[in-house]
N, C-alpha and C positions, 0 to 999 in steps of 0.2 A: 527326675527327682520330684517328689510331690510337694504340695504346699506346706504340709506340716513339717517336713524335713527342712524346707527353706526357712520357715519361721524359727525352727530350732537353731538353724545356722545363724540367723539374725540375732537370736537371743545369746548364743555363744559368743558372737563377735562383741556384742555390747557388754556382756559380763566379763570378758577377758580384756577389754580395752582399758587403757590408762585412765585414771580418774583424777579429777581436780579436787584436792583436799578441801573439805568443809563446804564445797559448793554442790555436791550431789550430781555433778556433771562428769561426762566421760568424753574422751577423744576417740572418734571412730573414723575409719577411712570412708569418706563420703562416696567415692566411686564404687567401693565394694558393697556398701549398703544399698546404693541405688541399683546396682546390678542384680542383687538378690530381690529387691522389690520388683524389678522388671521381670525376673523369672517367675515370681509369684503371680504377677498379672497374666503372664502367659499360661500358667498352670490353672488358674481359676476357671477358665472355660471348661476344662476337663472335669473339674469338681461339679460345675453346674450341669454338665452333660450327664454326669453320674446321678445327680438328683433327679433329672428328667427321666433317666432310665428307670430309676426306682419307682417313680410315679407311674410309668407305663407298665412296669412289672406288676404293680399293685392292681392296676386295671385288669391286666390279663388274669391275675389270680382270682379276682372277683368274678370275671366272666366265666372262668373255668369252674368255679364253685357253683355258679348259677346253672351252668350246663349239666354239671354232675347232679345237682339237685333235681333239675328237670328230668334227667334220665332215670333217677331213682323213682320219681313220682310216676313217670310213664311205665316203668317196670311194675310198680305197684298196681297201677290201673290195669295193665295186661293180666297180672296175677288175679285181680278181682274178677275180670271177665271170664277167665278160665274156671274159676271156682264157682261162679254163678251157674255155669252149665251143669254142674253136679247138684241135683236136687237135695240130696241128703245133707250135704255140708254147706248149703247156701248161707245159713245164719252164721255158722262159724267162720265161713270165708269172708262174709261181710265184716264181722268183727275184726278178724285178723288183718284184712285189707285196710281198715281204718287205723289199726295200730301201725301197720307198715307205713302208711302215708304220714301219720303223725311223727313216727321215728325219722322218716325221710325228710320231712319238713324241719324237724328239730336239728337233724344232722346237717342239713343245708344251711340252716341259720347259724349253727356253731361254726361251720366252715367259713361262711361269709364274715362272721364276727372275728374269728381268728385271723383270717387274711387281712382284714382291715386293721386289726391291732398290730399285727406284724409289720405291715406297711407303714402304719403311723409311727411305730417305734423307729423304723429305718429313717423315715423322713425327719423325725424329731432329732435323732442322732446327727444326721447330716446338717440340719438347721443349726444345731448347737455348735458343731464343728465350724461351720461357716461363720457364725456369730463370733466365736472365739478368735478365729483367724482375722476377721474384720476388726475386732477390738484390738488385737495385738498390732495389726498394721496401723491403725489410727494412733495408738500409743507411740509406736515407733516413729511415725511421721511427725507427731507432735513433739516428741523428744528431739528429732532431727531439726525441726523448726526452732526449737529453743536453744539449739547449739550455735546458731548463727552469730 
């Protein structure tokens, strides 16, 4: 069971619990709530591991994009050297090679930007989920403290 399901279960228990009229308080089974909180604590390391995995994947994507960009540039340089060997088309080859390099650099830049944006979105989403979970846990703990 993941953390979000456990939090949903906590919420369901609280919402379905008997309430004290005019007090805004509810009766909940302390042991049941504490058991779910224990399960959440056990699950959180998995969520943190997932965030670390996302960060590592981001780094791999960036490295792959850089390697691909380097390969494109190397291919463009090889193409330039081959074209230089032909006297008639040397000027055209030089111009085309520059265009290829510019396109390769732009393509590599776009790949790096896209990879960074994608990874940032994943990390932002994970951060938001973790903050929401932490807020809910704090609210629940505060509510439990208030019921003493």
